[in-house]
Backbone as JSON, one array per atom type, in Angstrom:
{
  "sequence": "MNYFVLPEIAGLSPKTAAGFVPFYWGGAMIGRFLGAGLLRRFKPGSLLALCAIFAAALVTASMLLGGHTAMWTILAVGLFNSIMFPIIFSLGVAELGPLTGNGSGILNMAIVGGAILPVIRGSIADHVGLHHAFVLPVICYLYILFYGLRGSRPNRARHASI",
  "N": [[-92.36, -80.7, 109.91], [-94.54, -80.19, 108.25], [-95.27, -77.81, 109.29], [-93.44, -75.95, 108.32], [-94.26, -75.81, 105.73], [-96.54, -74.34, 105.7], [-98.06, -71.39, 104.42], [-97.97, -69.01, 105.93], [-95.8, -69.41, 107.54], [-93.15, -70.51, 106.36], [-93.68, -71.3, 103.82], [-92.57, -73.35, 102.32], [-91.73, -76.03, 100.04], [-92.59, -79.49, 100.6], [-90.28, -81.09, 100.24], [-88.15, -79.25, 100.34], [-88.58, -78.26, 102.91], [-88.02, -80.52, 104.43], [-85.3, -80.54, 104.26], [-84.46, -78.81, 106.21], [-84.72, -80.02, 108.64], [-82.36, -81.34, 109.64], [-81.08, -79.21, 110.9], [-82.39, -78.9, 113.33], [-81.63, -81.3, 114.63], [-78.87, -80.97, 114.57], [-78.62, -78.79, 116.27], [-79.51, -80.07, 118.55], [-77.42, -81.86, 118.98], [-75.28, -80.11, 119.47], [-76.32, -78.86, 121.73], [-76.32, -81.01, 123.51], [-73.59, -81.47, 123.92], [-72.76, -78.95, 124.94], [-74.45, -78.85, 127.15], [-73.48, -80.95, 128.72], [-71.09, -79.87, 129.62], [-72.07, -77.63, 130.99], [-73.41, -78.84, 133.07], [-71.46, -79.36, 134.87], [-71.1, -77.01, 136.14], [-73.54, -76.03, 137.02], [-76.46, -76.74, 139.02], [-78.35, -79.69, 138.33], [-81.24, -79.49, 138.31], [-81.65, -76.74, 138.13], [-80.46, -76.16, 135.66], [-82.1, -77.68, 134.02], [-84.52, -76.3, 134.4], [-83.84, -73.83, 133.28], [-83.37, -74.56, 130.6], [-85.96, -75.39, 129.96], [-87.34, -72.99, 130.17], [-86.17, -71.5, 128.06], [-86.84, -73.15, 125.87], [-89.67, -73.09, 125.99], [-90.03, -70.36, 125.57], [-89.02, -70.06, 122.98], [-90.82, -71.67, 121.5], [-93.2, -70.34, 122.05], [-92.59, -67.87, 120.89], [-92.47, -68.67, 118.24], [-95.14, -69.3, 117.82], [-96.31, -66.79, 118.04], [-95.09, -65.28, 116.13], [-94.35, -65.09, 112.61], [-93.44, -66.31, 109.34], [-90.0, -66.83, 108.36], [-88.76, -66.45, 110.78], [-90.41, -67.69, 112.67], [-90.03, -70.3, 111.83], [-87.25, -70.73, 112.3], [-87.12, -70.34, 115.06], [-88.47, -72.59, 116.02], [-86.77, -74.59, 115.08], [-84.55, -74.02, 116.65], [-85.25, -74.99, 119.11], [-84.33, -77.56, 119.49], [-81.76, -77.3, 120.5], [-82.17, -76.85, 123.2], [-83.85, -78.9, 124.03], [-82.26, -81.15, 123.99], [-80.78, -81.77, 126.31], [-82.64, -82.24, 128.21], [-84.03, -84.82, 128.73], [-81.91, -86.53, 129.75], [-81.35, -85.15, 132.16], [-83.86, -85.12, 133.46], [-84.19, -87.86, 133.79], [-81.99, -88.56, 135.47], [-82.59, -87.02, 137.74], [-85.02, -88.15, 138.37], [-84.47, -90.77, 139.21], [-82.88, -90.4, 141.34], [-81.8, -91.05, 144.6], [-83.35, -93.37, 144.94], [-82.43, -95.73, 145.8], [-82.56, -99.19, 146.45], [-84.69, -99.39, 144.74], [-84.06, -98.29, 142.34], [-83.76, -99.6, 139.86], [-86.41, -100.34, 139.24], [-87.6, -97.79, 139.18], [-86.19, -96.68, 137.06], [-87.08, -98.29, 134.94], [-89.8, -97.61, 134.92], [-89.65, -94.89, 134.24], [-88.58, -95.11, 131.66], [-90.64, -96.49, 130.37], [-92.58, -94.56, 130.55], [-91.97, -92.84, 128.55], [-93.35, -93.72, 126.36], [-95.81, -92.65, 126.83], [-95.48, -90.14, 125.83], [-96.07, -90.5, 123.22], [-98.69, -90.05, 122.95], [-99.08, -87.34, 123.0], [-98.6, -86.15, 120.36], [-100.97, -86.93, 119.09], [-102.94, -85.58, 120.55], [-102.04, -82.98, 120.08], [-102.42, -82.93, 117.33], [-105.19, -83.02, 117.2], [-105.78, -80.56, 118.37], [-104.61, -78.95, 116.42], [-106.3, -79.48, 114.29], [-108.57, -78.16, 115.13], [-107.9, -75.49, 115.9], [-105.77, -74.76, 114.36], [-102.54, -75.46, 112.98], [-100.4, -73.8, 113.59], [-101.03, -72.69, 116.11], [-101.24, -74.9, 117.66], [-99.05, -75.46, 119.06], [-99.29, -74.74, 121.64], [-99.65, -76.82, 123.43], [-97.04, -78.14, 123.72], [-95.8, -75.97, 125.02], [-97.14, -75.87, 127.46], [-96.26, -78.31, 128.48], [-93.51, -77.76, 128.7], [-93.63, -75.85, 130.72], [-94.4, -77.44, 132.84], [-92.1, -79.0, 133.03], [-90.34, -77.03, 133.82], [-91.35, -76.5, 136.41], [-90.82, -79.05, 137.5], [-88.02, -79.13, 137.41], [-87.34, -77.08, 139.2], [-88.82, -77.48, 141.62], [-90.37, -79.9, 141.76], [-88.67, -82.12, 141.5], [-87.23, -82.36, 143.76], [-85.86, -84.34, 146.33], [-87.71, -86.23, 148.8], [-86.68, -85.88, 151.4], [-85.51, -83.37, 151.23], [-87.72, -81.81, 150.71], [-89.24, -82.1, 153.05], [-87.52, -81.04, 154.89], [-87.68, -78.33, 154.57], [-90.04, -77.61, 155.67]],
  "CA": [[-92.11, -80.39, 108.54], [-95.76, -79.57, 107.73], [-95.29, -76.44, 109.82], [-92.65, -75.12, 107.42], [-94.97, -75.73, 104.46], [-97.6, -73.34, 105.83], [-97.7, -70.12, 103.77], [-97.67, -67.97, 106.91], [-94.52, -69.7, 108.2], [-92.07, -70.37, 105.38], [-94.21, -71.59, 102.49], [-91.63, -74.21, 101.6], [-92.23, -77.31, 99.54], [-92.24, -80.53, 101.57], [-88.9, -81.54, 100.04], [-87.26, -78.21, 100.86], [-88.79, -78.22, 104.36], [-87.31, -81.66, 105.01], [-83.88, -80.21, 104.3], [-84.16, -78.01, 107.39], [-84.79, -80.86, 109.84], [-81.03, -81.56, 110.25], [-80.7, -78.09, 111.76], [-82.91, -79.23, 114.66], [-80.79, -82.35, 115.21], [-77.55, -80.38, 114.8], [-78.76, -78.03, 117.51], [-79.61, -81.04, 119.65], [-76.07, -82.39, 119.24], [-74.52, -79.03, 120.11], [-76.89, -78.7, 123.06], [-75.89, -82.11, 124.37], [-72.19, -81.23, 124.29], [-72.73, -77.79, 125.82], [-75.14, -79.22, 128.38], [-72.59, -81.77, 129.56], [-70.17, -78.94, 130.28], [-72.82, -76.77, 131.91], [-73.78, -79.63, 134.25], [-70.35, -79.3, 135.83], [-71.14, -75.71, 136.81], [-74.87, -75.71, 137.54], [-77.27, -77.85, 139.53], [-79.17, -80.24, 137.25], [-82.59, -78.95, 138.31], [-81.59, -75.36, 137.65], [-80.19, -76.2, 134.22], [-83.34, -78.17, 133.4], [-85.48, -75.19, 134.42], [-83.38, -72.83, 132.31], [-83.65, -75.1, 129.26], [-87.41, -75.37, 129.77], [-87.73, -71.59, 129.93], [-85.76, -71.13, 126.71], [-87.64, -73.91, 124.9], [-91.03, -72.54, 126.01], [-89.98, -69.03, 124.96], [-88.86, -70.23, 121.53], [-92.07, -72.18, 120.93], [-94.16, -69.24, 122.14], [-92.22, -66.9, 119.86], [-92.87, -69.24, 116.94], [-96.59, -69.18, 117.71], [-96.69, -65.39, 117.92], [-94.47, -64.69, 114.95], [-94.59, -65.82, 111.37], [-92.32, -66.33, 108.41], [-88.8, -67.64, 108.66], [-88.45, -66.33, 112.22], [-91.15, -68.77, 113.33], [-89.38, -71.57, 111.47], [-85.96, -70.86, 112.97], [-87.3, -70.5, 116.51], [-88.8, -74.0, 116.26], [-85.55, -75.38, 114.88], [-83.63, -73.76, 117.76], [-85.71, -75.71, 120.3], [-83.48, -78.75, 119.63], [-80.61, -76.95, 121.34], [-82.55, -76.91, 124.61], [-84.46, -80.2, 124.3], [-81.27, -82.22, 124.0], [-80.27, -82.1, 127.64], [-83.75, -82.4, 129.15], [-84.3, -86.17, 129.21], [-80.89, -87.03, 130.68], [-81.49, -84.53, 133.48], [-85.1, -85.63, 134.05], [-83.94, -89.25, 134.18], [-81.12, -88.63, 136.65], [-83.33, -86.5, 138.9], [-86.12, -89.08, 138.67], [-84.02, -91.99, 139.9], [-82.02, -90.02, 142.47], [-82.14, -91.49, 145.95], [-84.32, -94.47, 144.98], [-81.78, -96.87, 146.45], [-82.79, -100.49, 145.82], [-85.79, -99.28, 143.77], [-83.57, -97.56, 141.17], [-84.07, -100.38, 138.65], [-87.85, -100.19, 138.97], [-87.83, -96.4, 138.8], [-85.63, -96.52, 135.72], [-88.01, -98.94, 134.02], [-91.03, -96.8, 134.84], [-89.34, -93.68, 133.46], [-88.44, -95.47, 130.24], [-91.98, -96.81, 129.85], [-93.35, -93.32, 130.48], [-91.68, -92.21, 127.26], [-94.43, -94.12, 125.47], [-96.88, -91.69, 127.06], [-95.23, -89.02, 124.94], [-96.64, -90.81, 121.91], [-100.08, -89.56, 122.98], [-99.07, -85.89, 122.79], [-98.85, -85.75, 118.97], [-102.39, -87.14, 118.77], [-103.65, -84.46, 121.15], [-101.65, -81.79, 119.34], [-103.09, -83.01, 116.03], [-106.59, -82.63, 117.41], [-105.78, -79.1, 118.55], [-104.32, -78.36, 115.1], [-107.52, -79.59, 113.47], [-109.6, -77.24, 115.61], [-107.46, -74.09, 115.97], [-104.69, -74.54, 113.41], [-101.23, -76.04, 113.29], [-99.55, -72.77, 114.17], [-101.34, -72.49, 117.52], [-101.25, -76.18, 118.37], [-97.83, -75.52, 119.87], [-99.61, -74.4, 123.03], [-99.46, -78.03, 124.24], [-95.65, -78.25, 124.17], [-95.49, -74.9, 125.97], [-97.64, -76.35, 128.76], [-95.33, -79.36, 128.94], [-92.27, -77.11, 129.15], [-93.89, -75.21, 132.01], [-94.33, -78.49, 133.86], [-90.69, -79.35, 133.18], [-89.8, -75.94, 134.63], [-91.74, -76.82, 137.79], [-90.1, -80.26, 137.92], [-86.62, -78.78, 137.64], [-87.16, -76.2, 140.36], [-89.45, -77.95, 142.85], [-90.93, -81.25, 141.71], [-87.67, -83.18, 141.54], [-86.53, -82.39, 145.05], [-86.13, -85.56, 147.11], [-88.62, -86.04, 149.94], [-85.97, -85.36, 152.58], [-85.31, -81.94, 151.01], [-89.03, -81.16, 150.82], [-89.67, -82.1, 154.44], [-86.6, -80.23, 155.68], [-88.04, -76.92, 154.45], [-91.34, -77.39, 156.35]],
  "C": [[-93.34, -79.73, 107.92], [-95.85, -78.12, 108.17], [-94.56, -75.5, 108.86], [-93.31, -74.94, 106.06], [-96.06, -74.66, 104.51], [-97.17, -72.01, 105.19], [-97.33, -69.02, 104.76], [-96.38, -68.22, 107.69], [-93.4, -69.53, 107.18], [-92.54, -70.64, 103.95], [-93.3, -72.47, 101.65], [-92.34, -75.43, 101.02], [-91.87, -78.37, 100.57], [-90.79, -81.0, 101.45], [-87.91, -80.52, 100.6], [-87.37, -78.14, 102.38], [-88.02, -79.35, 105.04], [-85.81, -81.38, 105.11], [-83.48, -79.38, 105.51], [-84.18, -78.83, 108.68], [-83.41, -81.13, 110.44], [-80.56, -80.4, 111.13], [-81.2, -78.31, 113.2], [-81.96, -80.23, 115.34], [-79.36, -81.87, 115.42], [-77.55, -79.55, 116.06], [-78.83, -78.94, 118.71], [-78.23, -81.6, 120.0], [-75.22, -81.33, 119.95], [-75.01, -78.83, 121.54], [-76.45, -79.79, 124.02], [-74.46, -81.9, 124.84], [-72.07, -80.04, 125.25], [-73.36, -78.11, 127.18], [-74.27, -80.05, 129.3], [-71.6, -80.88, 130.3], [-70.87, -78.07, 131.31], [-73.23, -77.53, 133.18], [-72.66, -79.67, 135.28], [-70.4, -78.02, 136.65], [-72.46, -75.41, 137.51], [-75.56, -76.95, 138.08], [-78.16, -78.36, 138.41], [-80.58, -79.66, 137.17], [-82.64, -77.53, 137.78], [-81.35, -75.31, 136.15], [-81.42, -76.69, 133.47], [-84.37, -77.05, 133.33], [-85.1, -74.13, 133.38], [-83.66, -73.29, 130.88], [-85.15, -75.09, 128.97], [-87.91, -73.96, 129.49], [-87.39, -71.18, 128.5], [-86.59, -71.85, 125.66], [-89.06, -73.36, 124.83], [-91.06, -71.17, 125.34], [-89.85, -69.13, 123.44], [-90.14, -70.72, 120.87], [-93.14, -71.09, 120.96], [-93.87, -68.19, 121.07], [-92.64, -67.4, 118.48], [-94.38, -69.12, 116.74], [-97.01, -67.73, 117.45], [-96.17, -64.72, 116.66], [-94.85, -65.49, 113.71], [-93.32, -65.83, 110.55], [-91.16, -67.19, 108.86], [-88.38, -67.53, 110.12], [-89.15, -67.43, 113.0], [-90.5, -70.12, 113.04], [-88.08, -71.77, 112.25], [-86.1, -70.97, 114.48], [-87.66, -71.94, 116.86], [-87.56, -74.87, 116.09], [-84.58, -75.21, 116.04], [-84.03, -74.5, 119.04], [-84.85, -76.96, 120.55], [-82.29, -78.51, 120.53], [-80.93, -77.14, 122.82], [-83.21, -78.24, 124.98], [-83.42, -81.28, 124.58], [-80.84, -82.66, 125.39], [-81.39, -82.44, 128.61], [-83.93, -83.84, 129.64], [-83.19, -86.71, 130.1], [-81.01, -86.43, 132.08], [-82.74, -85.04, 134.18], [-84.89, -87.04, 134.57], [-83.1, -89.3, 135.46], [-81.8, -88.08, 137.9], [-84.42, -87.47, 139.34], [-85.69, -90.32, 139.43], [-83.12, -91.69, 141.09], [-82.62, -90.51, 143.78], [-83.24, -92.56, 146.0], [-83.73, -95.72, 145.63], [-82.06, -98.17, 145.72], [-83.92, -100.45, 144.79], [-85.36, -98.57, 142.47], [-83.9, -98.29, 139.88], [-85.53, -100.25, 138.26], [-88.17, -98.77, 138.5], [-87.34, -96.11, 137.38], [-86.57, -97.12, 134.67], [-89.29, -98.14, 133.83], [-90.79, -95.54, 134.01], [-89.22, -94.0, 131.97], [-89.78, -95.84, 129.62], [-92.82, -95.55, 129.71], [-93.09, -92.57, 129.18], [-92.78, -92.54, 126.26], [-95.63, -93.18, 125.64], [-96.72, -90.46, 126.18], [-95.77, -89.25, 123.54], [-98.09, -90.32, 121.82], [-100.12, -88.07, 122.64], [-99.25, -85.49, 121.33], [-100.3, -85.94, 118.54], [-103.21, -85.97, 119.31], [-103.33, -83.17, 120.39], [-102.29, -81.76, 117.95], [-104.55, -82.6, 116.13], [-106.72, -81.12, 117.6], [-105.55, -78.42, 117.21], [-105.54, -78.41, 114.2], [-108.56, -78.55, 113.85], [-109.17, -75.77, 115.59], [-106.32, -73.77, 115.02], [-103.36, -75.06, 113.91], [-100.33, -75.04, 114.0], [-99.78, -72.63, 115.68], [-101.43, -73.79, 118.32], [-100.0, -76.35, 119.22], [-98.08, -75.12, 121.33], [-99.41, -75.62, 123.94], [-98.0, -78.24, 124.64], [-95.26, -77.16, 125.17], [-95.96, -75.3, 127.37], [-96.71, -77.42, 129.33], [-94.02, -78.77, 129.43], [-92.46, -76.41, 130.49], [-93.89, -76.25, 133.13], [-92.88, -78.91, 134.1], [-89.97, -78.28, 134.0], [-90.1, -76.18, 136.11], [-90.93, -78.01, 138.32], [-88.64, -79.94, 138.24], [-86.41, -77.97, 138.91], [-87.68, -76.79, 141.67], [-89.8, -79.43, 142.85], [-89.92, -82.38, 141.82], [-86.92, -83.26, 142.86], [-86.88, -83.68, 145.79], [-87.01, -85.24, 148.32], [-87.91, -85.44, 151.14], [-85.73, -83.86, 152.43], [-86.64, -81.19, 151.15], [-89.45, -81.03, 152.28], [-88.76, -81.26, 155.32], [-87.0, -78.76, 155.64], [-89.37, -76.6, 155.14], [-91.1, -76.99, 157.78]]
}
C-alpha cells in the first residue's frame, strides 16, 4: 500500500491506496480457479515455472516503469502467485513415502521463513528506495522458476538423466 502512495507510482492517499488491495486478492482468486484447470493440461513444474516467469516480469516491469502502470503490474502479480504454493507443496512432498508427514510439516514451518523477507526488503527500501526494493521478490521468483523446472525433480528422475 505504501508503494501506491509514492508520487512516482500513483500518488494516492493511504485510504485510496487501500481500496486497490482487493484487486490483488481478486486476481489471486481468479488465478486459483484458472490454475486448477491449467493443472489438468500442464505438468505442475512447468506451470509453476510459467507463473514464476510472469510474476517476475510483472514485478520487474513495475520497478522499471512508474505511474499507474507500475501500480497495476504489482496488483496483477496476485494472479500468478495464487497457484504457486499449492504446486510447490505438492512437488515438495512428492515421493516422500512414509516421510510425507514430516516433509509436509517442514514445508509449512518454512513459510515462517518468508516472514524474514519483508525485513530484508525493508532494509533494501531504506537504502535504495521502495520502488527498487522489489529486486528481492524477483530473485525469489527466479529461484521458483529453477525449482519448477529442475529443482523439484525427484532423485530417481535426476539420476536417470546422468
